ROSELO-170573 format. One record per atom (N, C-alpha, C): x, y, z; residue in three letters. Coordinates in steps of 0.1 Angstrom, whole numbers, padded with zeros to 4 digits, always signed. Layout:
% residues N
XYZALA;...
***
This chain:
% residues 107
-0206+0103+0211UNK;-0197+0111+0218UNK;-0200+0130+0210UNK;-0205+0127+0196UNK;-0210+0140+0192UNK;-0221+0146+0202UNK;-0231+0137+0208UNK;-0239+0141+0213UNK;-0236+0148+0226UNK;-0227+0145+0232UNK;-0215+0148+0244UNK;-0208+0161+0243UNK;-0205+0165+0233UNK;-0197+0176+0228UNK;-0208+0187+0227UNK;-0219+0186+0219UNK;-0228+0189+0215UNK;-0236+0198+0228UNK;-0238+0188+0239UNK;-0244+0191+0252UNK;-0233+0203+0257UNK;-0224+0198+0257UNK;-0214+0211+0259UNK;-0212+0226+0257UNK;-0211+0220+0241UNK;-0214+0236+0230UNK;-0227+0243+0238UNK;-0240+0235+0239UNK;-0250+0244+0240UNK;-0254+0247+0257UNK;-0241+0245+0265UNK;-0243+0245+0282UNK;-0258+0234+0284UNK;-0255+0223+0280UNK;-0261+0215+0286UNK;-0278+0212+0280UNK;-0276+0221+0269UNK;-0292+0219+0263UNK;-0299+0231+0263UNK;-0293+0241+0272UNK;-0300+0252+0280UNK;-0298+0268+0270UNK;-0288+0262+0261UNK;-0283+0274+0254UNK;-0294+0278+0243UNK;-0296+0292+0237UNK;-0306+0291+0227UNK;-0295+0295+0214UNK;-0298+0287+0205UNK;-0287+0287+0194UNK;-0290+0291+0181UNK;-0305+0298+0181UNK;-0314+0306+0173UNK;-0309+0321+0173UNK;-0301+0322+0184UNK;-0294+0335+0187UNK;-0279+0337+0182UNK;-0275+0326+0176UNK;-0262+0322+0174UNK;-0255+0320+0158UNK;-0248+0331+0157UNK;-0243+0332+0140UNK;-0233+0319+0137UNK;-0238+0314+0123UNK;-0231+0305+0120UNK;-0216+0304+0123UNK;-0211+0318+0121UNK;-0197+0318+0121UNK;-0191+0318+0137UNK;-0203+0322+0148UNK;-0196+0320+0161UNK;-0198+0305+0165UNK;-0207+0299+0160UNK;-0209+0284+0164UNK;-0195+0277+0156UNK;-0192+0280+0144UNK;-0179+0271+0140UNK;-0167+0276+0149UNK;-0164+0286+0152UNK;-0153+0289+0158UNK;-0152+0281+0173UNK;-0165+0284+0181UNK;-0169+0275+0191UNK;-0167+0258+0188UNK;-0170+0252+0176UNK;-0165+0239+0174UNK;-0150+0238+0173UNK;-0145+0245+0165UNK;-0133+0243+0164UNK;-0121+0245+0178UNK;-0126+0256+0182UNK;-0118+0258+0195UNK;-0124+0246+0201UNK;-0134+0239+0206UNK;-0136+0226+0213UNK;-0127+0215+0207UNK;-0126+0215+0195UNK;-0120+0204+0185UNK;-0103+0205+0191UNK;-0100+0213+0188UNK;-0085+0220+0195UNK;-0081+0218+0208UNK;-0090+0219+0220UNK;-0087+0217+0230UNK;-0088+0201+0232UNK;-0098+0195+0228UNK;-0102+0184+0229UNK;-0091+0174+0220UNK;-0082+0178+0211UNK;-0074+0173+0201UNK;-0058+0173+0208UNK;-0056+0184+0218UNK;-0047+0186+0224UNK;-0047+0177+0236UNK;-0055+0174+0243UNK;-0056+0165+0255UNK;-0057+0154+0248UNK;-0060+0148+0238UNK;-0060+0132+0231UNK;-0045+0129+0231UNK;-0039+0143+0226UNK;-0021+0141+0218UNK;-0015+0140+0234UNK;-0020+0150+0244UNK;-0011+0149+0252UNK;-0012+0133+0259UNK;-0024+0131+0265UNK;-0027+0119+0270UNK;-0019+0106+0261UNK;-0018+0104+0245UNK;-0012+0096+0238UNK;+0001+0097+0243UNK;+0010+0106+0245UNK;+0021+0108+0243UNK;+0026+0103+0260UNK;+0018+0109+0268UNK;+0023+0100+0282UNK;+0019+0087+0284UNK;+0009+0082+0279UNK;+0012+0069+0277UNK;+0022+0064+0267UNK;+0029+0068+0257UNK;+0040+0061+0250UNK;+0048+0064+0261UNK;+0052+0072+0265UNK;+0064+0075+0275UNK;+0065+0066+0286UNK;+0051+0061+0292UNK;+0050+0050+0303UNK;+0053+0038+0299UNK;+0049+0035+0286UNK;+0056+0022+0282UNK;+0066+0019+0276UNK;+0080+0028+0282UNK;+0091+0026+0274UNK;+0094+0015+0277UNK;+0106+0011+0272UNK;+0111-0004+0272UNK;+0125-0005+0285UNK;+0125-0013+0291UNK;+0131-0012+0305UNK;+0144-0010+0302UNK;+0153-0005+0300UNK;+0170-0006+0300UNK;+0171-0007+0315UNK;+0181-0015+0311UNK;+0185-0017+0325UNK;+0200-0015+0327UNK;+0209-0014+0314UNK;+0225-0014+0314UNK;+0228+0001+0305UNK;+0237+0008+0310UNK;+0243+0018+0302UNK;+0245+0016+0290UNK;+0239+0022+0279UNK;+0244+0018+0264UNK;+0258+0021+0264UNK;+0268+0032+0271UNK;+0275+0036+0271UNK;+0290+0023+0276UNK;+0285+0024+0291UNK;+0296+0015+0296UNK;+0292+0002+0302UNK;+0277+0000+0297UNK;+0274-0011+0304UNK;+0269-0012+0317UNK;+0272-0001+0327UNK;+0271+0001+0340UNK;+0257+0001+0342UNK;+0251+0001+0357UNK;+0237+0000+0358UNK;+0232+0018+0361UNK;+0216+0017+0358UNK;+0212+0026+0357UNK;+0200+0029+0367UNK;+0201+0045+0373UNK;+0192+0045+0383UNK;+0180+0059+0375UNK;+0171+0051+0382UNK;+0158+0065+0379UNK;+0159+0073+0386UNK;+0159+0087+0376UNK;+0160+0100+0381UNK;+0146+0107+0380UNK;+0144+0117+0383UNK;+0129+0123+0382UNK;+0129+0129+0369UNK;+0117+0125+0364UNK;+0112+0127+0353UNK;+0114+0143+0343UNK;+0114+0146+0330UNK;+0116+0160+0330UNK;+0101+0163+0322UNK;+0099+0176+0320UNK;+0085+0181+0312UNK;+0088+0183+0301UNK;+0085+0178+0290UNK;+0084+0179+0276UNK;+0076+0188+0271UNK;+0078+0196+0259UNK;+0067+0205+0252UNK;+0068+0203+0238UNK;+0060+0199+0231UNK;+0062+0196+0217UNK;+0046+0207+0208UNK;+0054+0217+0206UNK;+0046+0225+0195UNK;+0040+0213+0183UNK;+0029+0210+0180UNK;+0021+0207+0163UNK;+0014+0217+0159UNK;+0006+0213+0151UNK;+0002+0221+0140UNK;-0006+0231+0147UNK;-0016+0225+0152UNK;-0027+0230+0162UNK;-0027+0232+0177UNK;-0017+0225+0180UNK;-0017+0224+0196UNK;-0002+0225+0202UNK;-0001+0228+0215UNK;+0013+0227+0221UNK;+0008+0217+0236UNK;+0018+0206+0234UNK;+0013+0193+0243UNK;+0024+0191+0249UNK;+0023+0190+0266UNK;+0032+0184+0274UNK;+0032+0172+0281UNK;+0046+0166+0282UNK;+0037+0153+0292UNK;+0053+0149+0299UNK;+0055+0138+0304UNK;+0063+0138+0314UNK;+0074+0125+0309UNK;+0088+0128+0304UNK;+0097+0122+0300UNK;+0104+0113+0312UNK;+0104+0101+0312UNK;+0115+0092+0323UNK;+0129+0097+0321UNK;+0134+0098+0326UNK;+0148+0101+0325UNK;+0161+0087+0338UNK;+0166+0081+0328UNK;+0178+0073+0336UNK;+0194+0079+0336UNK;+0199+0076+0347UNK;+0214+0082+0352UNK;+0224+0069+0353UNK;+0234+0069+0342UNK;+0244+0061+0347UNK;+0253+0066+0355UNK;+0257+0065+0370UNK;+0266+0070+0376UNK;+0275+0070+0372UNK;+0281+0056+0365UNK;+0299+0058+0363UNK;+0304+0066+0350UNK;+0292+0067+0339UNK;+0297+0076+0327UNK;+0289+0094+0336UNK;+0281+0093+0342UNK;+0275+0107+0350UNK;+0268+0111+0334UNK;+0262+0104+0328UNK;+0251+0106+0317UNK;+0233+0105+0317UNK;+0227+0113+0317UNK;+0214+0112+0315UNK;+0211+0101+0303UNK;+0199+0094+0299UNK;+0195+0087+0289UNK;+0180+0089+0293UNK;+0174+0093+0277UNK;+0157+0093+0281UNK;+0155+0082+0271UNK;+0151+0071+0275UNK;+0145+0061+0265UNK;+0136+0065+0261UNK;+0131+0059+0246UNK;+0122+0060+0240UNK;+0115+0047+0239UNK;+0119+0038+0241UNK;+0114+0022+0229UNK;+0114+0024+0218UNK;+0111+0011+0215UNK;+0114+0010+0198UNK;+0100+0017+0192UNK;+0086+0017+0194UNK;+0078+0025+0188UNK;+0076+0040+0188UNK;+0082+0044+0195UNK;+0086+0060+0197UNK;+0089+0067+0182UNK;+0079+0075+0181UNK;+0079+0082+0165UNK;+0085+0097+0166UNK;+0088+0102+0180UNK;+0091+0116+0180UNK;+0104+0117+0179UNK;
***
């Protein structure tokens, strides 16, 4: 993976790093790590949202739930802002929306 990232930073090996200052390289490396970290966190949050437990009944009245269009959620982290699509379930009887998170959610 490190070689692949170096290839990206050096434009496929075609970039002459001898003319690049160490502080510039450091900024580029940290920028790449931030982008990569943000993409990984976003993918993990989306994966977690898709693996939620299947809720069949309304926790309030016990009535049936129907799937609604998912909502986009944004979370600001230490070094990134990530977005993912959160499932939404609706109880027609209670007229309430639920955002099931499953047992493993830690948000």
